[in-house]
C-alpha positions in Angstrom: 0.0 0.0 0.0 1.3 3.5 -0.8 2.5 6.1 1.7 1.9 9.8 0.8 3.6 13.2 1.3 2.1 16.5 0.4 4.6 19.2 -0.4 2.8 22.6 -0.5 4.0 25.4 -2.8 2.9 29.0 -2.9 5.3 30.7 -5.4 6.5 28.7 -8.4 9.6 30.8 -8.8 10.6 30.2 -5.2 9.1 26.9 -4.1 8.9 24.4 -6.9 12.6 23.4 -7.4 13.3 22.9 -3.7 10.1 20.8 -3.3 11.0 18.7 -6.3 14.4 18.1 -4.7 12.7 16.8 -1.6 10.3 14.8 -3.8 13.3 13.1 -5.5 14.5 11.8 -2.2 11.0 10.8 -1.1 10.5 8.8 -4.2 13.8 7.0 -3.6 12.4 6.1 -0.1 9.2 4.7 -1.6 6.9 7.6 -0.8 4.3 8.9 -3.2 4.4 12.7 -3.5 1.6 15.3 -4.2 3.4 18.5 -5.2 2.3 21.8 -6.7 0.0 24.6 -5.8 -1.2 24.5 -2.2 -4.7 25.7 -2.6 -6.2 22.5 -4.1 -4.2 20.5 -1.5 -5.8 22.5 1.3 -9.3 22.1 -0.2 -8.8 18.4 -0.3 -7.2 18.2 3.1 -10.1 16.3 4.8 -10.6 13.8 2.0 -7.2 13.0 0.6 -5.4 9.8 1.8 -3.7 10.2 5.1 -0.1 11.3 4.7 2.5 13.8 5.8 1.9 17.5 5.0 4.9 19.7 4.7 4.3 23.4 5.5 7.1 25.8 4.5 6.1 28.6 6.9 4.3 28.5 10.3 2.7 31.9 11.0 -0.7 32.4 12.5 -2.5 32.2 9.1 -0.8 28.9 8.3 -1.7 27.5 11.7 -5.3 27.3 10.5 -4.3 24.9 7.8 -2.0 23.0 10.1 -5.0 22.5 12.5 -7.1 21.2 9.6 -4.3 18.9 8.4 -3.8 17.4 11.9 -7.3 15.9 11.9 -6.3 13.5 9.2 -2.6 13.7 8.5 0.8 14.0 10.1 2.4 17.5 9.9 6.0 18.6 9.4 6.5 22.4 9.6 9.4 24.7 9.0 10.1 28.3 8.4 12.0 28.9 5.1 12.0 32.7 5.8 14.5 32.0 8.6 17.2 31.6 5.9 17.9 35.3 5.7 17.1 36.3 9.3 19.6 36.6 12.2 17.5 38.5 14.7 16.1 36.2 17.4 13.1 38.6 18.1 12.1 38.5 14.5 12.6 34.8 14.2 10.1 34.4 17.1 7.8 37.0 15.6 7.2 35.2 12.3 6.4 31.8 13.8 3.2 31.0 15.7 4.1 28.9 18.8 0.8 27.0 18.3 2.1 25.8 14.9 5.2 24.4 16.6 3.1 22.6 19.2 0.6 21.3 16.6 3.2 19.9 14.2 4.4 16.3 14.7 7.8 17.7 13.8 9.2 21.2 13.5 12.4 21.5 11.5 15.0 24.2 12.1 17.3 26.0 9.7 20.2 26.3 12.1 21.2 26.1 15.7 20.6 29.8 16.1 17.1 29.4 14.7 16.3 26.5 17.1 17.7 28.5 20.0 15.6 31.6 19.2 12.4 29.5 19.2 13.5 27.4 22.2 12.9 24.3 20.3 14.2 20.8 20.4 13.5 19.5 16.8 16.2 18.5 14.3 18.4 21.1 12.4 18.0 20.4 8.7 19.2 23.5 6.9 17.5 24.7 3.7 16.8 22.8 0.5 17.1 26.1 -1.3 20.8 26.1 -0.5 21.1 22.6 -1.8 19.9 23.9 -5.2 22.6 26.6 -5.1 25.4 24.3 -4.1 24.8 20.9 -5.8 22.1 21.5 -8.5 23.4 24.5 -10.3 23.3 22.8 -13.6 19.5 22.9 -13.2 19.6 26.6 -14.1 22.0 26.5 -17.1 19.4 26.8 -19.8 17.5 29.6 -18.0 20.8 31.4 -17.3 21.8 31.3 -20.9 18.4 32.7 -21.9 18.8 35.5 -19.4 22.2 36.4 -21.0 21.0 36.0 -24.6 20.1 39.6 -25.1 23.5 40.8 -23.8 25.2 41.5 -20.4 23.2 43.1 -17.6 23.2 44.5 -14.1 20.4 43.0 -12.0 18.4 44.9 -9.3 16.6 42.4 -7.1 14.1 44.7 -5.3 12.2 43.8 -2.1 9.8 46.6 -1.4 6.7 44.6 -0.4 5.8 47.4 2.0 6.3 50.7 0.2 5.6 49.4 -3.3 3.1 46.7 -2.4 0.4 44.9 -4.3 -1.7 45.4 -1.2 -1.6 49.2 -1.5 -0.6 51.5 1.4 2.1 50.4 3.9 -0.6 50.4 6.6 -2.4 47.6 4.7 0.7 45.5 4.8 1.3 46.2 8.5 -2.2 45.1 9.2 -1.7 41.8 7.4 1.6 41.3 9.2 0.0 41.8 12.6 -2.6 39.2 11.7 0.0 36.7 10.6 2.8 37.2 13.1 3.1 36.3 16.7 3.6 39.6 18.7 2.9 38.3 22.2 6.5 38.1 23.2 7.1 41.9 22.7 5.6 45.0 24.2 3.3 47.3 22.3 6.0 50.0 22.1 8.5 47.4 20.7 6.0 46.5 18.1 5.4 50.1 17.1 9.1 50.7 16.9 9.6 47.7 14.7 6.8 48.6 12.3 7.9 52.2 12.1 11.5 51.1 11.4 10.2 48.8 8.7 8.4 51.7 7.0 11.4 54.1 7.4 14.0 51.6 6.3 12.2 50.3 3.3 11.4 53.9 2.2 15.0 54.9 2.5 16.1 51.7 0.7 13.8 52.4 -2.2 14.8 56.0 -2.5 18.5 55.3 -2.6 18.1 52.4 -5.1 16.0 54.6 -7.4 18.9 57.1 -7.3 21.4 54.4 -8.1 19.2 53.3 -10.9 19.0 56.8 -12.4 22.8 57.1 -12.2 23.2 53.7 -13.8 21.2 54.7 -16.8 24.1 56.8 -18.0 26.9 54.6 -16.5 25.9 51.1 -17.5 28.8 50.7 -20.1 26.6 48.9 -22.6 24.9 46.7 -20.1 21.2 46.1 -19.8 19.5 47.1 -16.5 17.1 44.3 -15.3 14.8 44.7 -12.4 13.3 41.7 -10.7 10.7 42.9 -8.2 9.7 41.0 -5.1 6.6 38.9 -5.7 4.6 41.1 -3.4 5.6 44.3 -5.1 3.7 46.3 -7.6 5.8 45.5 -10.7 4.1 48.1 -12.8 5.9 50.9 -10.8 9.2 49.7 -12.3 7.8 49.4 -15.8 7.5 53.1 -15.9 11.2 53.6 -15.6 12.8 54.3 -19.0 15.5 51.8 -20.2 14.6 49.2 -17.6 13.6 45.5 -18.3 11.2 44.2 -15.7 11.2 40.4 -15.1 8.4 40.0 -12.5 7.5 36.5 -11.3 10.7 34.8 -12.5 13.1 32.6 -10.7 15.9 34.8 -9.2 18.6 32.2 -9.4 19.2 32.2 -13.2 19.1 36.0 -13.2 21.7 36.2 -10.4 24.0 33.6 -12.2 23.8 35.5 -15.5 24.3 39.0 -14.0 27.6 40.9 -14.1 26.5 42.5 -10.8 23.5 42.2 -8.5 22.2 45.1 -6.5 19.8 44.4 -3.5 18.6 46.0 -0.3 19.1 43.3 2.4 17.3 40.8 0.2 17.5 37.0 0.5 18.8 37.1 -3.1 21.9 38.8 -1.9 22.6 35.9 0.4 21.9 33.5 -2.4 24.4 35.4 -4.6 27.1 34.7 -2.0 26.3 30.9 -2.1 26.4 31.1 -5.9 29.8 32.9 -5.8 28.3 35.9 -7.6 29.1 39.5 -6.7 26.3 41.4 -5.0 26.2 44.9 -3.6 23.9 45.6 -0.6 22.4 49.1 -1.0 21.8 49.8 2.6 21.3 53.5 3.7 20.2 52.7 7.3 22.4 49.9 8.5 21.8 50.5 12.2 18.0 50.5 12.1 15.9 48.0 13.9 14.7 46.6 10.6 18.1 46.4 8.9 19.4 44.4 11.8 16.9 41.6 11.2 18.8 40.4 8.1 22.0 38.4 7.7 23.0 40.5 4.7 23.2 43.6 6.9 26.7 42.3 7.8 27.8 41.8 4.3 31.2 43.3 3.5 29.8 44.6 0.1 27.8 47.6 1.3 26.9 51.0 0.0 25.2 53.4 2.4 25.1 56.4 0.2 24.7 57.2 -3.5 28.4 58.1 -3.7 29.5 54.8 -2.1 27.3 52.9 -4.5 28.7 54.8 -7.5 32.3 54.1 -6.3 31.6 50.4 -5.7 29.9 49.9 -9.1 32.6 51.8 -10.9 35.3 49.8 -9.3 33.5 46.5 -10.1 32.9 47.5 -13.7 36.6 48.4 -13.9 37.5 44.8 -13.0 38.1 45.2 -9.2 36.1 42.1 -8.1 36.1 40.4 -4.8 35.1 36.9 -3.8 32.0 37.0 -1.7 32.2 35.0 1.6 30.1 31.8 1.7 28.2 31.3 5.0 28.2 27.8 6.6 25.2 25.6 5.8 23.8 22.2 6.6 24.6 19.8 3.7 22.0 17.6 2.0 19.0 19.5 3.6 16.5 18.0 1.1 17.5 14.4 2.0 17.3 15.2 5.7 13.8 16.6 5.3 12.7 13.7 3.2 14.1 11.3 5.8 12.0 12.9 8.6 8.9 13.0 6.4 9.3 9.3 5.5 9.7 8.4 9.2 6.1 9.7 9.8 4.5 8.3 6.7 2.1 5.3 7.1 0.5 3.0 4.5 -2.8 4.2 3.2 -5.4 3.4 0.5 -4.8 4.4 -3.1 -5.5 8.0 -4.1 -8.2 7.4 -6.7 -10.3 10.6 -6.6 -9.3 14.3 -6.3 -11.9 17.1 -6.2 -10.8 19.9 -8.5 -11.1 23.5 -7.4 -10.8 26.6 -9.6 -7.5 28.4 -9.2 -8.3 32.1 -8.5 -6.5 34.9 -10.3 -4.2 35.8 -7.4 -3.2 32.2 -6.8 -2.7 31.5 -10.6 -0.4 34.6 -10.7 1.7 33.0 -8.0 1.7 29.4 -9.2 0.8 28.3 -12.7 2.5 25.1 -13.9 1.7 23.4 -17.2 2.2 19.6 -17.6 4.9 19.9 -20.2 6.8 22.5 -18.1 6.5 20.2 -15.0 7.8 17.1 -17.0 10.8 19.2 -18.2 11.6 20.2 -14.6 11.4 16.6 -13.5 13.7 15.5 -16.2 16.2 18.2 -15.3 16.3 16.9 -11.8 16.7 13.3 -12.9 13.2 12.3 -11.8 12.0 9.7 -14.3 8.5 8.8 -13.0 5.5 9.7 -15.0 3.4 12.4 -13.2 -0.4 12.2 -12.8 -2.2 15.5 -13.0 -4.7 16.0 -10.1 -5.7 19.6 -10.7 -4.5 22.7 -12.4 -0.8 23.0 -11.4 -0.9 20.0 -9.1 0.6 16.6 -9.7 1.0 13.1 -8.1 4.4 11.4 -8.4 4.5 7.7 -7.5 7.6 5.6 -7.0 8.6 3.4 -10.0 
């Protein structure tokens, strides 16, 4: 009889490859895998064969789905956002303690992550780092496509507050207060944090726009490519003359193909370090409460002013390159995660029926995956089993 794992995905550009890496190890361990968009999985959570659900984040909003899953399934939870965060207060803020207690197993990114949450679960690292270290060939074709129109400088923006798809910053703060756990800090600390978020991100965007304007006449024949954060209003960048906007795309090929990546304390800056690619952190308020949340705030490649950014970019384009430091990581994270999932999986009846649910416009913008595209990704990762489509952008993989 089969055993099942359900690997939820929200953003195709961010989640799919790391889930497929976990799926590859699960298939080798004899586990059937449902992988793809999370909304249909959640809608079928009470009727699908009992298995192990993997939740990539564990905020208060996700706890609702974890509670539902627990009535029928085993639950493994983690917090992928911890990858770029070093501040213990913020690590506690973005995880609901109820999610940890409800989960059969909570997985930690690092010893610091586990210590911040006062947990006792296993440390497994991040499968996203596996992709950067051992699966880089997966991105060769996409990287070549990124470079096909000529060399470029990449701006990975992350202004989900001040340039948000949800409108005014106050709307985003409201959503954050609904999702995050704030019980461990005082009201004044919460106000200070959210005001620092607004002030820091506003300053970051202002300086990056100034750098972008300067680059327009100092690019030395290079394209300027802007990849906005998925929660940003991408149209705001489309109005900038001479800029190519690549919203909704996978950041890794763009980083690999770029001559230089600019970011503002973005996870993509950390990923650039693991990839061995040069990245400059445009960081006007390095001592702010919000800046100190992020690992990249300690990067040696910083520019706090327009003049510093101009000097750093000019030196880089003149050939004065430096090797970025590579932070330590837990190796083979995907295999470790798959091992823990497999340990909880139990034999169940065959998955014969799946109720389809329309994928709304917002969800489709985050995760649309066509069968041929999925098969190509499986092939690139060396997964040879034939997928069965359960719903739009959702598939079942069964061991050979």
